[in-house]
C-alpha positions as CSV (number, residue, x, y, z in Angstrom):
1,M,3.3,-5.9,-15.8
2,I,4.6,-7.3,-19.1
3,Q,7.5,-5.6,-20.7
4,E,6.9,-4.3,-24.2
5,L,9.3,-5.8,-26.7
6,I,12.0,-3.3,-27.6
7,D,15.1,-3.4,-29.8
8,N,18.1,-5.1,-28.1
9,M,16.0,-6.8,-25.4
10,R,17.5,-10.0,-24.1
11,L,15.2,-13.0,-24.0
12,Y,15.9,-16.5,-22.6
13,H,14.7,-19.9,-23.6
14,G,15.0,-23.0,-21.4
15,S,15.2,-26.5,-22.8
16,Y,17.0,-29.8,-22.5
17,C,19.2,-28.7,-25.5
18,E,20.7,-25.6,-27.0
19,V,18.4,-23.9,-29.5
20,C,20.3,-21.7,-31.9
21,F,17.8,-21.7,-34.8
22,P,14.2,-22.2,-33.5
23,E,11.9,-24.0,-35.9
24,L,8.1,-23.8,-35.4
25,E,7.4,-27.3,-36.5
26,H,9.4,-28.6,-33.5
27,C,7.3,-26.5,-31.0
28,A,4.5,-28.1,-29.0
29,R,1.0,-27.2,-30.0
30,Y,-1.0,-27.0,-26.8
31,K,0.8,-24.4,-24.9
32,D,-0.5,-21.2,-23.2
33,F,-0.5,-19.1,-26.4
34,G,-0.5,-21.9,-28.9
35,Q,2.3,-23.3,-31.0
36,G,5.4,-21.2,-31.0
37,F,8.8,-20.5,-29.6
38,Y,8.6,-19.4,-26.0
39,L,11.0,-17.0,-24.3
40,T,11.0,-14.9,-21.2
41,T,12.9,-11.8,-19.8
42,S,13.5,-13.8,-16.6
43,K,16.8,-15.8,-16.8
44,S,15.8,-17.7,-13.6
45,Q,12.5,-18.7,-15.1
46,A,14.3,-20.0,-18.2
47,E,16.7,-21.9,-15.9
48,N,13.8,-23.5,-14.1
49,F,12.2,-24.5,-17.3
50,A,15.5,-26.0,-18.6
51,R,15.6,-28.2,-15.5
52,I,11.9,-29.3,-16.0
53,S,12.4,-29.8,-19.7
54,T,15.4,-32.0,-19.2
55,R,13.7,-34.1,-16.5
56,K,10.8,-34.7,-18.9
57,A,13.1,-35.5,-21.8
58,I,14.9,-38.0,-19.7
59,A,11.6,-39.6,-18.5
60,N,10.4,-39.8,-22.1
61,Q,13.8,-41.2,-23.2
62,N,14.4,-38.3,-25.6
63,V,17.9,-37.7,-24.1
64,D,20.5,-39.9,-22.4
65,A,19.4,-40.8,-18.9
66,D,22.8,-39.6,-17.6
67,Q,22.3,-36.0,-18.8
68,R,22.4,-33.8,-15.7
69,Y,22.0,-30.4,-17.2
70,G,19.6,-28.3,-19.2
71,M,20.4,-25.4,-21.5
72,V,19.4,-21.7,-21.5
73,S,19.7,-20.1,-24.9
74,V,20.0,-16.4,-25.0
75,F,18.5,-14.3,-27.8
76,L,18.6,-10.6,-28.7
77,F,15.3,-9.2,-30.0
78,H,15.3,-6.6,-32.8
79,F,12.4,-5.4,-35.0
80,V,13.1,-6.5,-38.6
81,K,9.7,-5.5,-39.8
82,E,6.3,-4.5,-38.3
83,L,4.8,-7.4,-36.5
84,S,1.3,-8.1,-35.2
85,I,1.7,-8.4,-31.4
86,K,-1.0,-9.2,-28.8
87,T,0.0,-8.4,-25.2
88,Y,-1.9,-9.5,-22.1
89,S,-0.6,-6.9,-19.5
90,T,-2.0,-8.9,-16.6
91,A,-3.5,-12.3,-15.8
92,D,-7.2,-11.5,-16.2
93,A,-10.2,-13.3,-17.6
94,E,-9.2,-12.5,-21.2
95,W,-5.7,-14.0,-20.6
96,L,-7.2,-17.0,-18.8
97,H,-9.6,-17.7,-21.7
98,C,-6.6,-17.5,-24.1
99,V,-4.6,-20.0,-22.1
100,V,-7.4,-22.4,-21.6
101,G,-8.5,-22.1,-25.3
102,H,-5.0,-23.0,-26.4
103,R,-4.5,-25.8,-23.9
104,K,-7.8,-27.5,-24.3
105,K,-9.6,-28.0,-27.6
106,Y,-13.3,-27.0,-27.7
107,Y,-13.0,-24.2,-25.0
108,F,-12.9,-20.5,-26.1
109,Q,-12.4,-21.3,-29.7
110,D,-13.6,-17.8,-30.6
111,V,-10.7,-16.4,-28.6
112,V,-8.2,-18.8,-30.3
113,Q,-9.6,-17.9,-33.7
114,K,-9.2,-14.1,-33.1
115,L,-5.5,-14.7,-32.1
116,K,-4.5,-16.8,-35.2
117,N,-3.0,-13.8,-37.1
118,Y,-0.7,-12.6,-34.4
119,D,3.0,-13.0,-34.9
120,I,3.8,-12.7,-31.2
121,I,1.6,-13.1,-28.1
122,S,3.0,-12.0,-24.7
123,G,1.6,-12.2,-21.2
124,K,2.0,-13.9,-17.8
125,I,3.2,-17.5,-17.8
126,A,1.0,-20.3,-16.5
127,N,3.8,-22.7,-15.5
128,D,3.9,-26.0,-13.6
129,N,3.2,-24.1,-10.3
130,T,-0.1,-22.8,-11.7
131,N,-1.1,-25.9,-13.8
132,A,-3.1,-27.5,-11.0
133,T,-5.2,-24.4,-10.6
134,I,-5.9,-24.1,-14.3
135,T,-6.6,-27.8,-14.6
136,T,-9.1,-27.5,-11.7
137,Y,-10.7,-24.5,-13.5
138,M,-11.0,-26.6,-16.7
139,A,-12.7,-29.4,-14.8
140,G,-15.4,-26.9,-13.7
141,A,-14.5,-27.1,-10.0
142,Y,-14.8,-23.3,-9.6
143,G,-18.1,-23.1,-11.4
144,E,-19.0,-23.1,-15.1
145,I,-16.0,-22.4,-17.3
146,G,-16.1,-18.9,-18.6
147,T,-18.4,-17.4,-16.0
148,K,-17.3,-14.3,-14.2
149,S,-17.3,-16.1,-10.8
150,A,-15.3,-19.1,-12.0
151,D,-12.8,-16.8,-13.7
152,E,-12.3,-14.6,-10.6
153,I,-11.8,-17.6,-8.3
154,C,-9.2,-19.1,-10.7
155,I,-7.3,-15.9,-11.2
156,S,-7.2,-15.1,-7.5
157,M,-5.7,-18.5,-6.8
158,L,-3.0,-18.0,-9.4
159,L,-1.6,-14.9,-7.6
160,P,-1.1,-13.2,-10.9
161,E,1.3,-10.5,-9.5
162,R,3.8,-13.3,-8.9
163,L,3.8,-14.8,-12.4
164,Q,6.7,-14.2,-14.7
165,D,6.3,-13.1,-18.4
166,Q,6.5,-15.1,-21.6
167,Y,6.7,-14.3,-25.2
168,C,5.4,-16.7,-27.8
169,F,6.9,-16.2,-31.3
170,R,4.3,-17.8,-33.5
171,T,5.4,-17.1,-37.1
172,S,8.6,-17.3,-39.2
173,E,8.5,-13.5,-39.5
174,A,8.6,-13.2,-35.7
175,L,11.5,-15.7,-35.5
176,K,13.5,-13.5,-37.9
177,C,13.6,-10.8,-35.1
178,L,15.7,-13.1,-32.9
179,T,19.4,-13.3,-33.0
180,F,21.1,-16.2,-31.0
181,L,23.8,-14.9,-28.7
182,E,24.9,-17.8,-26.5
183,S,23.8,-20.6,-24.3
184,E,24.8,-22.0,-21.0
185,Q,24.3,-25.2,-19.1
186,V,22.1,-25.3,-16.1
187,W,22.7,-28.2,-13.7
188,L,19.8,-30.3,-12.4
């Protein structure tokens, strides 16, 4: 179950560098819930992502090849104003269509269009451990994409009860609700 955002909730962001002031223009576009700044309530999930992010940054020569650590930046969430929030409480067909629609152009664009005005989208994380299953789904190996049977096969293989949460802050108004607290190094 996804935790509802509440005042003074701690959220974690894993990266190859410290992020004190997130900027949407530096966020990747084709992520699970679209372009935005991603956080989680799971510190261990953020630590894992920091390691993965650092390895990718080294491979892409975005950081020094000798860097042997990633960073987990810690934020405190507080409501500054009313926000439009979409929460996927579980990994179901609606969640799957959202993830696939944001990752792959031309699929589920009606879903992506409906989500354009949300400040924050939260739900289960489809991470590197689940990427192969979702890629197989997008290739049509479980049946026609978007059919009930293909959706059910894919979701059952993801073991949704084991997936961590993620919160995608998609607008500058949403980012105003985050206060940077600290960061710490995570060794590779």
